[in-house]
N, C-alpha and C positions, 0 to 999 in steps of 0.2 A: 522525419519525426524524431522526437527525443523521448527518452524514458527518464522519469524523475523518481528516485527511490527515497522515501522518507525514512531516514535512519538516524535521527537525532536523539531519540528518547533514551531514558535511563534503564528501562526494563526492570523497574523496582519490584514487580511482582514475581520476578524470577530469582530473587534473593541472591544466594551465594553464586549462582551461575553468571551473574552480571556484575558482581562486585568489582572485578578487575578487567572485565571484558564487555564491550558493547554487544547488545543483544543480536544484531545482524551477523556477528562473528561466532555465534554458537555453532558447534558442529552438528551435523545431522547423519553422519555415517562414519564407518571405521577408517575411511580414507582421509578424514579431516575436512571434508567439504563443509563449507559454512552456508548459512541461509543466503547471505549476500552473493557468494560465488555461484551457488545453485541458480539463483534468479538471473544473474548476469549471463551465465552460460545458456540458459533457456532463451533469454532475450536475444542473444547473439545468433542462435540457430534460426530464429524467425527471419533474420535479414531485414527487419523493418526499421531498425534504429540507426541513425547516423551518429548518435552520441547518447551515453548514459551519464546522468548527473546524480551523484549520491549526496544527499544533504545530511551533513554530520552535525553532531553536538557533543553528546556524552562520549568522553574519551576519543575525541576526533582524531588525534595523531595516530592512534592505533589503526583506525580504519583507513586513513590516508596511506599509511605505510603498507598495509595489507593489499590495497588496490594496485599497488605498483607491480605486483607479480602477475596480474591478469592481463593477458594479451588478446589481440584479435578484434578489438573495438575501441573507439575513443571513449575514455572514461575521465570525467572531471568531478571535482568535489566543491561543495559550497558549505560554509560553516554557519550554522544558525546561532548567533550570539545570544539569542533569547530562549534557547531550548529548555533551560531550567525554570523559566518564569511563565511561559505561555504554552499554548497547545500547538499541534502540528501545522496550523495555518501560518504560524510564524516561520516555519521551515519553508513554506512556499513563498512567503514574503522575501526571503533571502535570495530567491531566484525569480522574482516576479517579472523581470524583463524577459527572461527566457520563456516564461509562461505566455507573456503577451505576444511574443514574436514567433512562436513555434507550436504547431500541432504537437500534442504530447500525450503520453500515458503516465498517470500517477499511480504508484503502488505503495503499499505498506512495506516497511523494511523488516517486519517480523513475520511475514507470511510467505510460504513457499508456493510458487506458481509453476505448474507443469508446462512442458513444451506446448502441449495442446492448447493451453490458455492463450499464449501469445499468438498461436496460429489462428485463433478465432478473430484476431484484430483485422485480418484481411477481409472479413465479412462485413465490417462496420463502415458505413458511409457517413454516419453522423455521430455526434457525441453520445457515448454509451457507458453505462455502468454495468459491470459484470456481477452476476448474483447467482445464488443457488436456492432451490426449494428444499425445505426440511419438513419432517413430520412434526417436530417440536422445536420451538424457538426459545432461546434463553434471554433473560433480561439484559445481559451485558452485550448481546450481539447487536450489530448495526443492521436494523431491519428496514425493509422498504415496502411501500404500497404502490401498486401499479394500477393505472386507470387509462383506458383507451390506448393500451399498448405503449404507454409512456410512464416514466417514473413520476409519481405525484409527490411523494414524501419519503425522506430517509432520516432515520433517527434510532437511538437506542430505546427511547421511551414509548414507542408505538405499542398499541395493544397487541399482545401476543396472538390473540385469536383473529386479528385482522391482517397480520403480516402476510405478504405474498412471497417473501423470500428474505434471504440474508445477504448483505453485501459481501463480495469477495475482496473488497478494498482495492479495486482496480477501476480507474476511470479513464476513458479515452476522451480527449478534448479535441474537437475539430472545428475549424472555421474561425475567421478573423473576428466576427462579431461576438461569438461565444468566448473567445480568448480575452477580448476587451472587457466584457462583463465580469468574467472570472477574475481578471486582474483588478478591477475596481473593488470587488468584494474582498479580495485578499488584502488590499490596502486598508479596507475598512475594518476587517475582523482580525487582523494579525495579532493584536494585543488582547486576545481572549483565550479561553481554555476550551472552547467548543471543539468538537471533532471536525476534521476537515471535510467530512460529508455535508456539513452545513452549507458549504459552498454550492453543493448540488441543489439544495433547497432554494438558494438565492437565484440560481440559474432558472429554475422552474418558475419562480415568481416573476422573472423577467421574460416569461414566455419562450424560453429556450427549450427546445425539445431534447430530453435526455432519454434515450432508449435503453430499456433493460435487456441485457443479453444473458440468457440462462446458460450456465455451464454446470457440469456435474460436480457435486461437492467433493468428489475424490480427486479433483484436479488442483485443489488448493488446500492449504492447511495453515492456520494461524497459530503461532506459538507465543502465547501471551502470559502463560503461567507455568509453574512447575508441573502441574497436572497435564497441561497441553503437551509439554516436552516429553513426559513419560508415556503418554498415550500414543504420540507419534512413533516413538521408538518401539513400543509394544506392537503396534500395527505392522511395522516394517520388520519385526523380528530382530531388532538390533539391540546390542548391549550399550547401555549408557553409564556414565559415571555415577557414583553415589551422590544423590542430591537430597537436600532437606525438604520436607513437606512444608 
């Protein structure tokens, strides 16, 4: 199985922090551990992946050079030439043959995933979307509706009162038929700006069962804004550089 990390975006909402540095290389502790390194280390511990593929875009040479120092697992990169024009599905288009040929896990490059998240993959026998329940959902979160123990719909625009959870941005893709359908829709939607979760909706419409796997919200953390970055460090009791609001 392969792990695909979507790490091509500009991270424009993080302002000064990503002016000269790709978002996945933001540090999360005093040792200088980055988001990317943290996830790779946790993925390595699971022993489930034969290869990690990092899809780059914004300031790609910095990411490629950084990955050279990480040992213990096969890591390759793919460059999304369309990263500044289209959405994250264009990143998957750059590795579409890999998606077609391999069962895989797709994760967001700006989200921290604990060891325990990857350990949960062993429990999954079918295509699964990891999610968490919350008391209150926000408009910008990718929410999901579950019906008959399967994912029915994933989107940001879902009614906040009807949401059954929020996506952790981790999708396990299993099975040749599922991979073929996913590949077809990647080829169809890659020149769009829709979120990559739209591919899940297309799988559901093709009668592919996508199972929701609930994980505790403490096991993952998305860093999408300055506020997210400050909140993460505050929760961990860590000192962060001065950043602008």
